[in-house]
N, C-alpha and C positions, 0 to 999 in steps of 0.2 A: 759761794753766792747764795744769797737768801732768796728763795723763789715764794715765799709767802708775801700775801699783799699787806699793805699797812691798814689799820681799824676803819680808815675812812675811804676806801676805795675797794672796788668789786673788780675781779679780771673776768672778761669776757672773750668770745672767741667768733670772729666773723667766719663767712663760708668759706673764706680762701684759706682759715687755718691762723690767722695775724691775730695775737693776743694784743686786746687793748684795755685800758684801764677806764673806769667810768668812777665818780664820785658814787658812795654809798647814797649820799643825801638826794642826788639826782635821781638815783633810781626809785628810792623812797618816795619823792615827789611826784615821779611820773606815776607811781602805784596808788597814791593817792587821788590823783587827777582822774585817773581810769575810773577808779572805784567811785568817786564823786559824779562823774559824767554818765556811767551806767545807772547808778543810783536815781539821778535826775530823769533819764530817759524813762526809766521804768515806772516812776511816780507821775511823769507827766502822759504815760500811756495809760496809766489807771484813771487819771483824771479824765483824760478825753474820752476813753470807751468803757470804764468799767463802774465808776463813782464818784461823786463830788458832794462838798457839802454847800447847802442854800440857806440863807437868810430870808425870814419871813418878812416881807414889808407889806403894811396894811392890815386891814380888818376883814378882807373879804371871806377868809375860811374859819373865822370863830363861829362856835365855839371850840372848833377841832383844832385850830391853829392860832397862836398868838404874835403878834408883832414881837421879833428879835429873836425867835426860837430857831435854832438850827436843825436843818433836817439833812439827814443822810440819804442821797438820791443814788438810785440803782440805775445805772445808765445800761448796764449789760441786759437786762431783763427783757427790753423791746429789740434787742439785736437778735435775740432766738424765739422771741413770742410776740404778740399782740396785745395792746391794752385793753383792759376789761371795765364793765362798767363796775363803779365804786373805787377803781384806782386812785389815788390822789397823786397829780402827775404835775411835772414842772414844763411849761411851755415856753417857747417864743411868743411874745406879745405879736397877733396878727396884723394889728393897727397902730403900732407904734411907728412913731417918724424920727427922722435923723439918724445919724450914723451908729450911736451907741445902740445894741440888743437890749431889750429888756425883756424880763421873763415873768412869767405869772405862775402862780400855783393854783390849782383848782382841781376838782373832782370831775370823773369821768361819769357822765348819767345817760350816755347813749352811743352804742357802736353802731357801724354799718348796718343798716336794715332796720335799724328800731324806728319806731314811730313814737314820738312825743309831743305831750301838750301840757300847758298849765290851766288848770281849769279849777274854779274855786279854792284857788290858792294851794293847791296841791299839784305834785307832779306824777303825770300817768305816762307809761312805758307801754305800749302795745296793749292799749286799753286798760291796763292793769295800774291801780295807785301802787307808787313806789313807796316801800319801807325805808324811811330815812332817820335811823336813830341818831344821827351826828347832828341834827340841826336842833336849833331852840325855839324857832317860831315858824308859823306857815309862811306861805310865800306873800310877802305884802306888794310885791309888783304887779303890774296889770297881768291877766290871763295872757295866753301865748298859744296861738293858733297850732294845728297839729303840724309837724315836720317830720319828713322821714330822711334819715342821716344817711348821706349816700356813701358809697364803696371808697374806703380810704380816709374817711373823716369819722370825728370824733365830736360829741356835744358835751361841752364842760360848764360846769356852775359852781359858784363858789357855796360854801356851807353857811354863810351867813346869808340869811334869806329874808332879811330886812330892807325895806324899801331904798333902792338905790346904792346898797351895798357892797353889790359885785359887779365887775365889769368882765363879763363872760360869753357865753355862745348865743344868750338872747339880745346882746347885743352887735356882735359879730361874726355870728353864724357858726355853725360846726368848723373845727380846724383840722387840716389836713395833718395825718400821721407824721410827716416829716418835721411839724413844727413842734413835737413832743419830743423831750429831751432825756426823759427819765421819770422812774416812779418813786416818789417819797417813801422809804420803809421805815423810818425811825425819827423820832424828835431826838436829837443828842445833847442838846444843850437848851436852858438851864438843865442841871442834872437831876433836878426833883421832878422835871416833866418827862425824863427819860421814857421812851414806850413805842410799842409799833403802832403803825397806822393801818 
């Protein structure tokens, strides 16, 4: 009697010691399914908690960012730390209506406790003019009376300081940290624009 299995069957033994045969294609299909499921779970976990890619829409962050550029967004950084002045962040639009969530990309210019004002077309933080090498014009919108950023909130602005070019905290106020989804670390597309932020 031949005890070897054929090339398309595998011999397994259950807990009771009974020997059963399963086709090798079934075992291989199970291995592939399990591998794909685990890989999908890992990718989704990374996407939800570690990073994602976002596409720039609009001109509110020019000249730093341009429409259709892709950003690598670090989500993990704010699970272990807090946003800082100068960070370029992705946040949920605090005044968006409807079921679809809309996101904005802005720069943090004020953190909790900061006193901010716009005077004579310049941004001041805690009484000192803020050095902003990333902008290409003075602030063309109206002056902004002094405001102190509350605990747990952040004041954000677009880098485009031309008149009415950015929907930001000058319009909707400081945003709670819970709306900030991550920090934009790199431009990853197009390749000729690849650089850190």
